[in-house]
N, C-alpha and C positions, 0 to 999 in steps of 0.2 A: 504494500500500500504506500502511495506517495503522500506523505503527511502535508505537503504543500497544498493539497486539494481538500483538506478538511473544511467543512462549512458549518458544522454544528456539533455540540457536545451535550449530552444529557446524562446526568449522574445521580444515582441514589446511593447514599452511604449513611444510613441512620439505623443502627441497631441490628438490622437483618441483612448482612452481606454487603458487598460493594460491587457494583456493576457499572461500567462506562460504555456508552454507545457513541459512535460518530457517524456522520453522513458526509459524502463528498459529492462534488458536482461542478457546475460552471459558474464563472464570475458574473456578478450583477452590479449595477451602478450603486452610487452612494445611497445609504439609508440613514434614517434618523436614529436618535437614541432610543433604546428599548427598555422596558421595565426589567429590572434585574440584569440589565446588560447594555452594551453600547454597540452601535454599528456606524462606522464612519469610513468613508472612502472604500467601501466594500469590505471593511474589517469588522467582524463580529467579535465582541469581547463579552463573554459570559461571566457575570460577577457572582461569586459565592462568598458572602461576607464571613462565613465561619468554616467553609470547606477549605481544602488544602491549597488549591491553585486557581488562577484565573487564566484562561487560555484564549489567545487571539487567533482568529482563523479568517482567511481572506476570501472566502467564497460563500454563496448563499442560495444555491438551488440543489435539491437532493438528487441523488442518482443511485448510490449503492449504500447498503447498510453493513457496517462492521461492528463487532461486539466482542468485548473481552472482560474478564473478571471472575468473580466467584458465584455469580448467579446463573440463571438459565440463559444459555447463549444462542439458542435457536438453530443449532447446526446438526440436530439429530442425535446428540450425545449429552451426557451429563458430566463430561470431563471439563475441569477448569482450564482456562487458558490465560497466560500472562501476556499474550500478544493478540492483536486483532485477527478475527476469523470471520469469514463471510457467513451471514445469516441465510439459511436455506430459502430459496425461491425469491429472495429480495435483491436480485442483482441489477435491477434497473427500475426506473419509474417511481422511486421513493421520494416523497416530498415532505414527510414529517416523521419524527420518532418521539417516543415518550417512554419513561421507565418508572415502574412502581417499585415496591420492595423486592419482589421476586418474580415479576412479570414485566413484559415489554409490549409496546404497541408500535405499529408503523402504518403509514398511509401510502399505498401503492396504486397509482392510476385512479385515485378517488375512492378506493376501498380500504377498509381497515383490517389489518392482520395482527394477531396476538400470539405470544408464546410464553412458556414458563409455568409457574405454579398456577393452580386453578381451583384451589380448595373452596373458595367462596364465590366462584363464577367470574373471576376477574378477567378471564379470556373472552367472555361474552359469546360463547358459541353454543350455549344451551346445555352444557355439561359442567361437571366439576372434576374433570379428568385433566391432569397435567399434560402439557405437550412440549416436547423438546424441539419441535419445528413450528413455524407459523401456521395458525389456523385462521380461517375467515371468521370475523365477528358477525354474528347473525344480523341481517337486515342492513348492513353497512357496506354493501358492495360497490356503491357509487355515491357521488355527490358530497363526499366528506372533505371539508376544507381545514379542519383543525382537530387535534386530539390532545388529551392530557391524561396522565396516570397518577392517581392517588396511591396510597400505600397498598391497598387491596382492591382498587376499583379503577374503572376507566370512564373517560368522558369524550364526547365527540360533538362536532357541529356538522350537521348534514342538511344541506339546502336551507341554511339559516336557522335550523332548530337544534336545541341542545338535547343530547341523550346521555344516559349514564347506565352503568352496569357494575355488578360485583357486590362487595360488602357494603352494608348500609346501616351499621350499628349506631352511627351518629347522624344519620340523615343526609349523608354525602351524595345520595342519588337524587335528592331534591324533589321527590314525588309525594311528600306528605306522610310517608311511612318510615318504619325502620326495618323493613323486610328486604333482605338481599335479593338480587336478581341475576341469573346467569345469562340473560339476554338484555340488550339495550331497551330502556324504557324512557319515556319523555320526562324531561325536567319541567316541573310545573311552571307555567307562565312564560316559558322561553321557547315558544313554538315558531317564532319568526324573528328576523332582524338580528340574530346573534352572529357576531363577526369574530369573536375570540373567546377562548376558554382556558381555564387553568385549574389545577388540582393541588391542594396542600395535602398534608398527611391524611386528614379525614374531613376535608371541606372542599367546596368548589367555588369558583368565580367565573363570571361570564360578562362579556360586553354585549349589550343589546342597545342598538340605536345610540351608541356613544356613551351609555351610562353603565355603571357597574352594579351587578347583582351578586349576592353571596348566600351560601347555605351550608349547613352541616355543623361540624364541631367548632366550638367558639370559646374554649376554656382560656385561651391566651389572647382573646380579642381578634382572632383570625378573620372574623367577618366584618369588623370595622364599624359595627352599629352602636358602639358605646356601651355594650353589655358583654357578659361572658355566658350568655344563654345560647344553647344550640338552636338551630332553626331547621325544620324538616322541609321547608320550601324556600325558594329564593326571596330575598328582600333587597330592595334598592339601598345602596350605600352612598351616603353623603351626596345627594343630588345637587347641592349648592356648589361644591368644589370639584366633584368628579364629573366634569362635563367634557364632551369631545374626546372620550377615552378611546384609544385605538389598540391597546394591548394590555393584558393582565398576566401576572406571573405569581406563583406561590412556592415558597420554600418551607416545607415542614409545617410550622405554625405561623409563618410570616407571609404577608401579602403585599403585592405591588401593582401599581397601575400607571400607564404612560398616557399622557394627554397629547393631542395633536400639536400643542404649542411647545412640546419638548419637556414639559415638567413631569417629574416622577413623584408619585404619592405612595406612601407605604404605611403599614399598620400591623399590629400583632406582636409576636414575641420578639424581644430585642435584647435579651440578657447577654448575648455575645456580640452585640453591635450589628445584627443582621440588617437593620433598617438604614444604616449609613447616616445616622443623625448626629454622630459625634458623641454619643453617650451609650450607656448600657441600661438605661431606664426601661423597665419592662413590666407589663405589656403596655403598648399603646392601643387603646380601645377604639380610636377613631383615626382616620387618615391624617398624616402629616406630610408636608412637602419635604422630600429628600433633595431633589434637584429642581430649582425654579426654572422658569422658561429661559431659554438661551444661555443657561449656565455652561461654563467651560470646565470640564472635569480635569482634575489633576490628581496624580501624575499623568504623563503622556500615555497614549494607548499602546503599551507594550506589556508582554506577559510578566506577571510578578507572583510572588508567594504571599497570598493575603494573610496567612496566619502570622507572619512576621512583619508585614508591611501593610497596615490597615489602609483601605481606600474609602474615601468619602465622596459623596456627591458635591 
């Protein structure tokens, strides 16, 4: 694999194994700052405020999926690998990837594929049988524009509607119940206009018509509604400040939103400085501005070890 072609990184490393996925593809023009990340001059920089590294990558369209680590690698075996190996049947046409605790998702030609552990239906194929190779997620064979993976569940946007599957013990499927589902089900109130989606450990975020909705686990203020109360269906978050939102991201129990003016808002768990606010006050129960509009980040956009060199907006 030519590492100069890396375009994206997705990593899960919280309590249950460590798996890293990358996708490679063709160069695209400049892009604006992204929630929990930066993209300038075709360079995407994924920011992990408490994880080990920040990786700069110079491309942004998916083609091939590679996978390595101690989780399920999707190559038909259960053998760990310390170097990237190709995921079976995903050698072209891949436009997005996501990683849960012990399962992974990919979008290929508009359809969703999943592999790994499936004990609570996180593969979304109507079974609870693990799979060491990608399997099709039921009902999501086309029209999917975004995916996200929680610890034990999956989320997708299909033709503007939000869907969810897998574990639902904290309402992370957003359908008003706490019943898990091994096939995708509709997230309440988000049947159209959804353009972005994200998953924390046990919660979900979505952008609908430029505004942020959140649901699920809320013990650390993950939902940003000013409480620590879980919600089984989506609720709108801070409609006054969170306007013209174009992207959302979630890291364990922390949440992020990017506005079209370049400002980044974040909320939730911050004991290790995840929110980039210059402190470790935690939690923040409502959104705060991490990066104001047109802010210039510092230091320069180069790879660094965040554990020893903190980065702030």
